TIVEX-985248 format. One record per residue: residue in three letters; chain; y, x, z of N, C-alpha, C in turn. Coordinates in steps of 0.001 Angstrom, whole numbers, plus 500000, padded with zeros to 6 digits. Example, Ala and Ser with C-alpha at 12.3 -4.5 7.8 and 13.67 -1.06 7.14 Angstrom:
<recs>
REC   res   chain       nv       nu       nw      cav      cau      caw       cv       cu       cw
REC   ALA       A   494310   513190   507800   495500   512300   507800   496700   513200   507800
REC   SER       A   497750   512850   507080   498940   513670   507140   500030   512900   507870
</recs>
This chain:
<recs>
REC   res   chain       nv       nu       nw      cav      cau      caw       cv       cu       cw
REC   MET       A   102188   918271   585329   103419   918146   586099   104539   918828   585322
REC   ALA       A   105509   918081   584890   106552   918621   584032   107752   919075   584846
REC   SER       A   108468   920057   584316   109703   920482   584967   110809   919513   584624
REC   TYR       A   111899   919598   585380   113021   918700   585155   113717   919078   583862
REC   SER       A   113976   918076   583028   114515   918363   581694   115928   917821   581503
REC   GLY       A   116614   917497   582618   117973   916984   582481   118895   917992   581826
REC   ARG       A   119808   917494   581022   120713   918382   580311   122148   918078   580708
REC   GLY       A   123058   918841   580152   124456   918622   580430   124808   919027   581848
REC   VAL       A   125937   918523   582321   126442   918893   583642   125450   918530   584734
REC   HIS       A   124898   917336   584656   123940   916876   585652   122774   917860   585784
REC   GLY       A   122172   918231   584653   121055   919165   584685   121462   920539   585191
REC   GLN       A   122667   920985   584836   123135   922292   585302   123297   922313   586811
REC   VAL       A   123769   921203   587370   123944   921133   588826   122587   921209   589521
REC   VAL       A   121596   920505   588991   120246   920563   589557   119750   922007   589569
REC   GLN       A   119869   922696   588443   119380   924073   588349   120150   924989   589303
REC   HIS       A   121455   924824   589331   122304   925696   590143   122018   925523   591629
REC   LEU       A   121988   924284   592095   121750   924045   593511   120302   924345   593892
REC   GLY       A   119374   924003   593005   117973   924286   593297   117734   925769   593522
REC   LEU       A   118312   926591   592666   118143   928035   592801   118780   928540   594094
REC   ARG       A   119929   927988   594453   120611   928437   595676   119820   928036   596926
REC   ILE       A   119205   926859   596887   118412   926420   598042   117132   927231   598156
REC   VAL       A   116382   927303   597063   115105   928015   597086   115326   929505   597333
REC   GLY       A   116436   930037   596825   116738   931448   597026   117250   931783   598409
REC   GLY       A   117517   930747   599246   117903   930983   600626   119384   931025   600885
REC   GLU       A   120218   930828   599860   121657   930820   600101   122034   929657   601013
REC   PHE       A   121386   928510   600800   121487   927395   601737   120212   927406   602570
REC   ALA       A   120337   927571   603871   119169   927704   604739   118707   926354   605259
REC   GLU       A   117512   926347   605816   116959   925132   606420   117940   924533   607430
REC   GLY       A   118197   923247   607265   119087   922551   608180   120551   922590   607785
REC   ASP       A   120932   923440   606825   122337   923509   606401   122788   922162   605843
REC   ILE       A   123993   921774   606192   124583   920552   605662   125270   920877   604340
REC   LEU       A   125010   920064   603330   125641   920250   602022   126808   919282   601906
REC   ASP       A   127994   919834   601888   129193   919009   601707   129356   918779   600209
REC   ILE       A   128960   917609   599733   128913   917396   598295   130304   917396   597680
REC   ARG       A   131321   917035   598447   132687   917078   597897   133132   918522   597678
REC   VAL       A   132850   919368   598661   133243   920771   598547   132461   921455   597425
REC   ILE       A   131154   921211   597387   130333   921836   596346   130724   921300   594974
REC   GLY       A   131001   920000   594882   131435   919419   593618   132720   920054   593120
REC   ALA       A   133659   920286   594045   134920   920934   593668   134667   922378   593242
REC   GLU       A   133766   923054   593958   133434   924443   593614   132856   924539   592209
REC   LEU       A   131998   923563   591856   131359   923582   590544   132167   922850   589477
REC   ASP       A   133239   922194   589919   134101   921429   589007   133312   920318   588313
REC   VAL       A   132580   919536   589128   131839   918401   588591   132164   917166   589428
REC   SER       A   131888   916013   588870   132201   914753   589546   131221   914472   590674
REC   LEU       A   131631   913589   591593   130734   913173   592663   129527   912429   592104
REC   THR       A   129726   911726   591001   128597   911029   590373   127538   912014   589925
REC   ALA       A   127956   913096   589278   127009   914121   588836   126340   914785   590025
REC   MET       A   127099   915019   591097   126534   915611   592290   125464   914712   592893
REC   ARG       A   125775   913430   593020   124821   912500   593642   123540   912389   592816
REC   GLU       A   123673   912354   591498   122488   912270   590650   121638   913532   590776
REC   ALA       A   122302   914677   590855   121566   915938   591012   120852   915975   592362
REC   LEU       A   121514   915486   593399   120907   915497   594723   119680   914588   594786
REC   LYS       A   119685   913496   594020   118501   912633   593963   117301   913400   593402
REC   VAL       A   117547   914207   592375   116465   915001   591781   115937   916017   592793
REC   LEU       A   116845   916688   593488   116439   917695   594472   115714   917059   595652
REC   ALA       A   116127   915844   596021   115430   915130   597095   114003   914806   596677
REC   GLY       A   113821   914467   595395   112489   914175   594882   111567   915381   594914
REC   LYS       A   112139   916571   594938   111347   917806   595014   111145   918250   596464
REC   GLY       A   111660   917457   597388   111488   917751   598807   112449   918781   599364
REC   LEU       A   113459   919182   598593   114352   920250   599033   115425   919763   599994
REC   ILE       A   115862   918544   599828   116951   918026   600655   116637   916613   601121
REC   ASP       A   117409   916146   602096   117318   914775   602570   118705   914385   603059
REC   ALA       A   118879   913122   603367   120166   912638   603860   119933   911662   605008
REC   ARG       A   120767   911742   606020   120699   910853   607175   122107   910393   607541
REC   GLN       A   122175   909163   608010   123465   908672   608495   123926   909532   609666
REC   LYS       A   125195   909797   609695   125867   910592   610725   125543   912088   610644
REC   ARG       A   124570   912440   609806   124257   913862   609624   124666   914337   608245
REC   GLY       A   124497   913512   607247   124828   913893   605888   123630   914451   605141
REC   THR       A   123912   915148   604049   122861   915730   603219   122550   917132   603714
REC   PHE       A   121270   917427   603919   120895   918710   604504   119661   919272   603820
REC   VAL       A   119471   920576   603955   118316   921261   603390   117116   921042   604308
REC   ARG       A   116021   920601   603719   114811   920353   604500   114059   921648   604793
REC   ALA       A   113165   921583   605755   112317   922735   606065   111454   923082   604861
REC   ARG       A   111161   924346   604704   110352   924800   603569   109003   924078   603531
REC   SER       A   108472   923726   604688   107185   923039   604755   107219   921677   604073
REC   ALA       A   108414   921135   603850   108554   919829   603187   108752   919963   601683
REC   TRP       A   108983   921173   601193   109241   921368   599766   107966   921128   598962
REC   ASN       A   108132   920632   597756   107009   920520   596829   106852   921871   596136
REC   LEU       A   106049   922740   596754   105894   924101   596242   105106   924162   594946
REC   LEU       A   104503   923028   594541   103788   922980   593271   104674   922480   592134
REC   ASP       A   105891   922086   592455   106808   921602   591429   107175   922755   590486
REC   PRO       A   107098   922549   589169   107382   923649   588237   108774   924255   588405
REC   ASP       A   109774   923428   588704   111118   923977   588890   111208   924814   590159
REC   VAL       A   110594   924350   591244   110604   925124   592485   109908   926459   592264
REC   ILE       A   108802   926442   591530   108101   927686   591201   109006   928616   590400
REC   ARG       A   109686   928073   589398   110565   928912   588566   111740   929446   589381
REC   TRP       A   112315   928606   590240   113434   929067   591066   112995   930161   592026
REC   ARG       A   111741   930087   592498   111245   931165   593354   111185   932479   592588
REC   THR       A   110708   932458   591355   110606   933698   590591   111990   934219   590229
REC   GLU       A   112899   933312   589869   114249   933747   589527   114983   934280   590753
REC   GLY       A   114608   933800   591933   115238   934261   593164   114609   935506   593755
REC   GLY       A   113620   936085   593075   113034   937336   593530   111789   937182   594379
REC   ASP       A   111191   935977   594389   110009   935738   595222   108735   935689   594381
REC   SER       A   108761   936286   593209   107620   936154   592293   106367   936835   592819
REC   GLU       A   106502   937968   593489   105309   938694   593923   104526   937904   594964
REC   GLN       A   105208   937312   595940   104500   936507   596939   103885   935278   596297
REC   LEU       A   104640   934649   595392   104134   933470   594701   102870   933803   593913
REC   MET       A   102890   934894   593154   101739   935256   592343   100570   935729   593201
REC   HIS       A   100867   936333   594336   099792   936700   595260   099081   935443   595767
REC   ASP       A   099857   934432   596153   099276   933180   596635   098485   932485   595529
REC   LEU       A   099037   932486   594317   098334   931867   593192   097007   932569   592939
REC   ALA       A   097019   933901   592937   095786   934661   592702   094756   934363   593783
REC   ASP       A   095210   934183   595012   094309   933878   596113   093632   932523   595895
REC   VAL       A   094433   931521   595508   093880   930189   595254   092907   930231   594076
REC   ARG       A   093300   930927   593008   092435   930998   591829   091108   931677   592161
REC   SER       A   091141   932688   593023   089906   933401   593362   088932   932506   594118
REC   ILE       A   089439   931499   594795   088594   930547   595513   088041   929486   594565
REC   VAL       A   088891   929001   593653   088537   927839   592835   087814   928209   591538
REC   GLU       A   088350   929150   590781   087905   929310   589401   086536   929968   589226
REC   PRO       A   086145   930953   590020   084774   931455   589855   083727   930375   590126
REC   ALA       A   083954   929572   591166   083025   928474   591452   083045   927439   590334
REC   ALA       A   084232   927179   589766   084335   926223   588658   083584   926737   587434
REC   ALA       A   083696   928028   587147   082978   928603   586006   081469   928485   586207
REC   HIS       A   081011   928719   587428   079588   928601   587752   079100   927179   587468
REC   ARG       A   079837   926189   587945   079446   924793   587740   079567   924374   586284
REC   ALA       A   080585   924884   585617   080769   924541   584209   079568   925002   583381
REC   ALA       A   079017   926174   583707   077858   926675   582966   076654   925757   583135
REC   LEU       A   076558   925100   584257   075429   924219   584522   075618   922818   583961
REC   ARG       A   076885   922400   583801   077151   920993   583515   077901   920738   582221
REC   ARG       A   078316   921773   581521   079187   921569   580352   078485   920742   579275
REC   THR       A   079319   920039   578498   078836   919273   577356   079297   919949   576076
REC   GLU       A   078828   919456   574952   079285   919999   573674   080786   919748   573489
REC   ALA       A   081255   918617   573983   082688   918320   573889   083487   919317   574725
REC   ASP       A   082956   919687   575888   083628   920687   576722   083714   922028   575996
REC   LEU       A   082607   922424   575369   082605   923692   574631   083603   923660   573486
REC   ALA       A   083725   922523   572831   084688   922403   571729   086109   922576   572244
REC   ALA       A   086409   921990   573413   087748   922127   573989   088035   923573   574375
REC   LEU       A   087041   924249   574934   087208   925657   575294   087367   926527   574051
REC   ASP       A   086577   926248   573012   086688   926997   571751   088083   926830   571147
REC   THR       A   088578   925598   571153   089905   925333   570580   090984   926096   571331
REC   ALA       A   090908   926069   572657   091904   926777   573462   091841   928278   573214
REC   LEU       A   090629   928817   573106   090488   930250   572867   091029   930628   571488
REC   SER       A   090796   929790   570489   091338   930055   569152   092865   930044   569169
REC   ARG       A   093420   929095   569893   094886   929038   570018   095410   930290   570719
REC   MET       A   094672   930776   571699   095085   931982   572411   095097   933177   571462
REC   ALA       A   094079   933269   570629   094002   934373   569672   095129   934300   568646
REC   ASP       A   095489   933078   568241   096531   932892   567233   097934   933077   567803
REC   ALA       A   098064   933092   569138   099387   933085   569777   099935   934469   570063
REC   ARG       A   099249   935495   569663   099692   936848   569989   101120   937073   569514
REC   GLY       A   101964   937528   570439   103360   937744   570120   104242   936554   570421
REC   ASP       A   103655   935402   570666   104405   934190   571001   104060   933833   572439
REC   SER       A   104918   934219   573386   104583   934065   574804   104437   932605   575204
REC   ALA       A   105248   931719   574625   105155   930302   574965   103835   929710   574490
REC   ALA       A   103453   930042   573263   102185   929541   572724   101004   930119   573493
REC   ALA       A   101110   931386   573893   100038   932015   574666   099877   931330   576017
REC   ALA       A   100993   931008   576665   100934   930323   577960   100320   928939   577813
REC   ASP       A   100678   928215   576751   100104   926886   576514   098593   926972   576304
REC   ALA       A   098168   927946   575502   096745   928097   575213   095971   928503   576460
REC   ASP       A   096549   929383   577251   095898   929824   578481   095715   928645   579432
REC   ALA       A   096775   927845   579601   096687   926676   580471   095636   925700   579960
REC   ALA       A   095565   925521   578638   094583   924608   578052   093161   925086   578315
REC   PHE       A   092935   926396   578252   091593   926934   578499   091153   926657   579933
REC   HIS       A   092027   926955   580883   091645   926786   582285   091530   925303   582650
REC   ARG       A   092334   924472   582020   092199   923021   582228   090852   922536   581689
REC   ALA       A   090481   923025   580504   089203   922631   579912   088034   923135   580750
REC   LEU       A   088173   924322   581337   087101   924848   582180   086896   923965   583407
REC   LEU       A   087977   923567   584054   087861   922679   585214   087206   921359   584812
REC   ASN       A   087591   920824   583661   086985   919577   583186   085499   919749   582890
REC   SER       A   085107   920954   582505   083709   921218   582155   082767   921180   583351
REC   THR       A   083318   921150   584555   082476   921080   585745   081814   919712   585884
REC   GLY       A   082330   918712   585175   081797   917368   585298   082194   916683   586590
REC   ASN       A   083102   917288   587320   083584   916748   588593   085037   916333   588403
REC   GLU       A   085316   915035   588518   086667   914549   588247   087697   915143   589210
REC   LEU       A   087303   915359   590453   088259   915927   591411   088558   917393   591080
REC   LEU       A   087522   918161   590732   087767   919536   590295   088619   919552   589030
REC   GLY       A   088365   918593   588148   089131   918525   586911   090609   918320   587149
REC   ARG       A   090951   917632   588223   092368   917378   588496   093022   918501   589287
REC   LEU       A   092275   919541   589601   092894   920687   590251   093850   921424   589323
REC   ASP       A   093886   921011   588037   094907   921573   587154   096306   921253   587676
REC   LEU       A   096439   920136   588403   097730   919790   588998   098154   920824   590040
REC   LEU       A   097175   921448   590683   097449   922486   591664   097709   923830   591000
REC   LEU       A   096881   924173   590008   096910   925512   589439   097887   925696   588286
REC   GLU       A   098031   924653   587454   098721   924860   586185   100198   925226   586306
REC   PRO       A   100994   924607   587209   102406   925023   587278   102569   926515   587573
REC   GLY       A   101809   927024   588538   101893   928448   588845   101329   929307   587735
REC   LEU       A   100243   928849   587112   099636   929599   586014   100601   929713   584839
REC   ARG       A   101288   928639   584539   102246   928679   583426   103395   929651   583718
REC   GLU       A   103870   929657   584965   104946   930587   585306   104444   932023   585265
REC   ARG       A   103227   932240   585734   102636   933571   585664   102521   934026   584215
REC   ASP       A   102054   933119   583337   101907   933474   581929   103257   933706   581265
REC   ARG       A   104252   932914   581658   105596   933103   581105   106105   934505   581417
REC   LEU       A   105844   934965   582633   106300   936285   583037   105478   937394   582373
REC   VAL       A   104169   937207   582342   103284   938283   581888   103269   938418   580374
REC   HIS       A   103181   937293   579660   103037   937374   578213   104311   937829   577504
REC   ALA       A   105403   937889   578245   106643   938416   577657   106627   939946   577625
REC   HIS       A   105611   940565   578225   105493   942014   578254   104174   942436   577603
REC   LEU       A   104053   943724   577345   102826   944251   576757   101767   944360   577849
REC   VAL       A   100765   943510   577770   099666   943520   578736   098357   943466   577956
REC   ALA       A   097248   943521   578682   095938   943511   578025   095732   942212   577246
REC   ASP       A   095046   942302   576121   094702   941131   575327   093861   940181   576188
REC   PRO       A   094315   938933   576401   093571   938022   577272   092333   937420   576617
REC   VAL       A   092201   937540   575299   091108   936850   574598   089726   937354   575027
REC   PRO       A   089460   938669   575088   088102   939109   575441   087631   938607   576806
REC   SER       A   088487   938630   577805   088058   938190   579139   087783   936692   579166
REC   HIS       A   088571   935914   578427   088329   934477   578363   087073   934177   577531
REC   ARG       A   086861   934966   576472   085672   934758   575644   084405   935045   576458
REC   ALA       A   084454   936035   577337   083285   936350   578161   082916   935160   579054
REC   VAL       A   083933   934496   579582   083671   933305   580396   083059   932209   579528
REC   LEU       A   083653   931969   578381   083164   930920   577493   081733   931202   577030
REC   ASP       A   081435   932451   576675   080078   932788   576211   079038   932511   577295
REC   ALA       A   079384   932844   578532   078450   932603   579632   078273   931110   579890
REC   VAL       A   079371   930358   579793   079289   928906   579965   078442   928311   578842
REC   ARG       A   078646   928785   577627   077867   928287   576487   076373   928560   576680
REC   ASP       A   076053   929736   577241   074658   930127   577446   074048   929500   578695
REC   ARG       A   074821   928711   579394   074392   928093   580657   073955   929146   581684
REC   ASP       A   074597   930300   581647   074290   931385   582579   075342   931338   583696
REC   ALA       A   075047   930595   584757   076026   930355   585811   076453   931632   586542
REC   PRO       A   075517   932513   586944   075951   933743   587622   076855   934605   586729
REC   ARG       A   076505   934691   585436   077332   935500   584525   078697   934867   584327
REC   ALA       A   078767   933545   584281   080058   932861   584138   080938   933136   585347
REC   GLN       A   080343   933084   586530   081108   933354   587743   081610   934797   587756
REC   ALA       A   080750   935735   587385   081139   937150   587357   082220   937398   586305
REC   ALA       A   082102   936732   585147   083104   936900   584089   084462   936381   584540
REC   MET       A   084467   935281   585297   085739   934761   585800   086343   935714   586826
REC   LEU       A   085519   936305   587664   086038   937296   588612   086652   938483   587870
REC   ASP       A   086022   938922   586775   086584   939999   585964   087906   939568   585339
REC   LEU       A   087965   938319   584858   089194   937798   584262   090324   937811   585281
REC   LEU       A   090032   937367   586500   091061   937317   587539   091502   938718   587948
REC   ALA       A   090575   939672   587949   090947   941054   588251   091886   941604   587180
REC   GLN       A   091610   941263   585911   092486   941693   584822   093854   941036   584940
REC   ALA       A   093870   939757   585334   095140   939046   585506   095991   939696   586591
REC   SER       A   095348   940100   587682   096081   940756   588767   096611   942119   588320
REC   GLU       A   095807   942834   587550   096238   944143   587049   097426   943985   586100
REC   ASP       A   097379   942971   585236   098488   942727   584313   099777   942431   585080
REC   PHE       A   099678   941561   586085   100890   941227   586837   101396   942441   587606
REC   GLY       A   100483   943278   588093   100907   944484   588786   101748   945397   587909
REC   ARG       A   101463   945411   586604   102258   946233   585682   103615   945601   585395
REC   VAL       A   103663   944273   585422   104893   943563   585090   105820   943437   586296
REC   ALA       A   105260   943345   587499   106034   943044   588704   107262   943929   588908
REC   PRO       A   107178   945257   588677   108374   946078   588903   109552   945730   588002
REC   LYS       A   109300   944986   586918   110376   944638   585990   111036   943306   586344
REC   LEU       A   110513   942630   587368   111005   941302   587716   112027   941382   588835
REC   PRO       A   112876   940340   588995   113836   940329   590102   113106   940410   591432
REC   GLY       A   113713   941139   592357   113110   941245   593673   113956   942124   594564
REC   PRO       A   113597   942254   595835   114369   943086   596759   114512   944505   596252
REC   GLY       A   115747   944962   596171   115999   946326   595733   115949   946526   594239
REC   ARG       A   115747   945441   593474   115696   945570   592015   116789   944712   591395
REC   PRO       A   117344   945139   590244   118364   944330   589577   117798   942979   589187
REC   GLU       A   118641   941964   589212   118213   940637   588776   117962   940626   587280
REC   ALA       A   116903   939944   586874   116568   939872   585453   117434   938861   584743
REC   CYS       A   118005   937933   585496   118869   936938   584880   119963   936591   585852
REC   GLU       A   121058   936154   585362   122203   935799   586163   122412   934303   586126
REC   GLU       A   122426   933661   587300   122631   932225   587377   124104   931910   587160
REC   ARG       A   124389   931021   586264   125771   930666   585961   126033   929264   586471
REC   ALA       A   127174   929107   587098   127553   927794   587610   128004   926891   586459
REC   PRO       A   127891   925576   586622   128405   924672   585605   129872   924960   585346
REC   GLY       A   130226   924928   584063   131617   925128   583687   131996   926569   583496
REC   THR       A   131045   927521   583762   131392   928934   583580   130800   929456   582280
</recs>
């Protein structure tokens, strides 16, 4: 699932409005006067309408005759969308987001590691080995580390031999990538040993050890985020980044 890659004024409007909606500046049910907002941002109505189409696709807004364009209930938002995830972290909601992600991972990934140890193929092991090598080579490069980490966990899900479990990367990967983006930008524990422990157990077809190794990996991930969390935007803390409106 890719994030929105629009550039120029159109893309800036999407980012600006998305952050304001997800951050709560525009509340559920608020009517968005696109003419007023367009004038505020100094952009054309065409750019506004195109941006609103993108936001509607993410479930953030809708439009009705006689009502206009309005912010939808949070329950309608695509919370797995990479941009919505990023806007949550930029708006100071990273701790709740990462808590929820850790909760989901604790349910899915230990069981996936257990099954992978029983069902993996040589091709699966090769994919896991490649991802782990990329992780080792990425030290100091947070983007490369995040890519390698996502590749490892995607390969692990595929190693279960269950196509539905394999597609759970659509659920986990957007949040995992945002977590890695935040964590790997700081000094945290080397992720290679904990991932290697999972891979070694999967290679040995030792399902209980694979499950235990994944639980250890997730505990380390939570500890790493706990060290990084105080440095991130949040209630009572300075913002890590400043959102700039188009044209500023």
